[in-house]
C-alpha positions in Angstrom: -13.9 -5.1 2.3 -11.5 -2.4 2.3 -8.2 -3.4 1.8 -4.8 -0.9 1.8 -2.3 -1.7 -1.5 0.7 -0.9 -0.8 3.4 1.1 -3.0 4.7 -2.1 -4.7 1.1 -3.5 -6.1 1.5 -0.2 -8.1 5.0 -0.3 -9.0 5.7 -3.8 -9.8 3.7 -3.7 -13.4 5.0 -0.4 -14.4 8.6 -2.2 -13.9 8.0 -5.6 -14.6 9.1 -6.1 -11.0 8.4 -9.6 -9.5 5.0 -11.0 -9.0 3.7 -8.1 -11.7 1.2 -10.0 -12.8 -0.4 -10.6 -9.8 -0.4 -6.9 -8.8 -2.2 -6.3 -11.7 -4.8 -9.0 -11.3 -5.3 -7.3 -7.6 -5.6 -3.8 -9.8 -8.1 -5.4 -12.1 -10.2 -6.7 -9.7 -10.6 -3.2 -8.0 -14.6 -2.7 -8.5 -15.2 -6.0 -5.9 -13.3 -4.3 -2.8 -12.6 -1.1 -1.6 -9.1 -0.3 -2.4 -7.4 2.2 -0.8 -3.1 3.9 -0.8 -1.5 6.7 0.5 -0.6 9.9 -0.4 3.0 8.5 0.7 2.3 5.7 -2.0 1.2 8.3 -4.9 4.5 10.6 -4.0 7.0 7.0 -4.5 5.5 6.3 -7.7 6.0 9.7 -8.8 9.5 9.4 -7.8 10.2 6.4 -9.5 8.4 7.4 -12.3 10.2 10.6 -13.1 13.7 8.4 -12.3 13.0 6.1 -14.6 10.6 7.1 -17.2 11.1 10.8 -17.0 9.2 13.9 -15.6 6.7 13.9 -18.4 5.2 10.4 -17.6 4.3 11.2 -14.4 1.1 12.6 -14.4 -0.6 10.1 -16.8 0.5 7.0 -15.6 -0.2 8.3 -11.9 -4.0 9.5 -12.9 -3.9 5.9 -14.5 -3.5 4.3 -11.6 -6.1 6.4 -9.8 -8.5 4.7 -11.6 -7.9 1.6 -9.7 -8.4 3.4 -6.5 -11.3 4.1 -4.2 -9.5 6.0 -2.0 -6.4 7.8 -0.5 -6.1 7.1 3.5 -7.3 10.5 5.2 -3.4 11.4 6.3 -3.5 14.2 9.3 0.1 13.9 10.5 -0.2 12.3 13.4 0.7 8.7 11.2 4.3 10.0 11.3 4.2 10.2 14.7 2.0 7.2 15.4 4.9 5.6 13.5 7.8 6.8 15.2 6.2 4.5 18.4 6.2 1.2 16.4 8.7 -1.1 15.9 10.1 -3.1 12.2 12.4 -3.3 10.3 11.5 0.1 7.1 10.0 3.0 8.5 8.2 3.7 5.0 6.6 0.5 5.9 5.3 1.2 9.4 3.7 4.4 7.9 2.0 2.4 5.5 1.0 0.1 8.3 0.1 3.0 10.5 -2.0 4.5 7.4 -3.6 1.3 6.8 -4.7 0.2 10.7 -5.4 4.6 11.3 -7.9 4.0 8.0 -10.1 0.8 9.3 -8.4 -1.3 6.5 -8.9 -5.0 7.1 -6.3 -6.2 5.0 -3.2 -4.8 3.6 -1.9 -6.2 0.3 2.0 -6.4 -0.3 5.2 -8.4 -2.2 6.8 -7.6 0.5 4.8 -9.4 3.6 7.9 -10.4 6.2 8.9 -6.9 6.7 5.3 -6.1 7.4 4.9 -9.2 9.5 7.5 -7.9 11.7 5.9 -4.4 12.5 5.0 -4.3 16.4 3.0 -1.9 18.1 4.4 -2.7 21.9 2.3 0.0 23.5 -0.8 -0.2 21.8 -0.7 3.2 20.5 -3.2 2.6 17.6 -5.4 0.8 20.2 -6.0 -2.2 17.0 -4.7 -4.8 15.7 -3.8 -3.7 12.4 -4.7 -5.2 9.0 -4.3 -8.9 7.9 -0.3 -8.5 5.4 -1.3 -10.8 2.7 0.6 -11.1 -0.5 -1.2 -10.5 -4.0 -1.5 -14.5 -4.6 -2.8 -14.7 -1.6 -5.4 -12.2 -2.3 -6.2 -13.8 -5.2 -6.9 -17.1 -3.9 -9.3 -15.8 -1.3 -10.8 -13.1 -3.4 -11.0 -12.8 -6.6 
């Protein structure tokens, strides 16, 4: 099973945000599935860490997070073009959805399920239905 992990799966435990315990359980179960994320996630994590914890914490923390990831989604730049044709409340979420779809992920695990559920591809630009969107709690119940 190939599961795309949204940025908040990594950030929530680092920032002690909502659902952080479920996010940690997903991360700790990474050996039971193929965990995929994006360059966008890593950049956003680095940015938030630098702002909240200082730049000296960024590299060691990101290096540690990489140990939970099977792969970082291939990125050709086409994702941005495709994302412009999709509809949804948040462009960053659309980019993540496109990355997950183009990298054949069957699941997208996020704490922000309802915004992702609003993403649509009315012109079938991606040529595929996209991954199932689930929360960390749903992922744990089904797969861990």
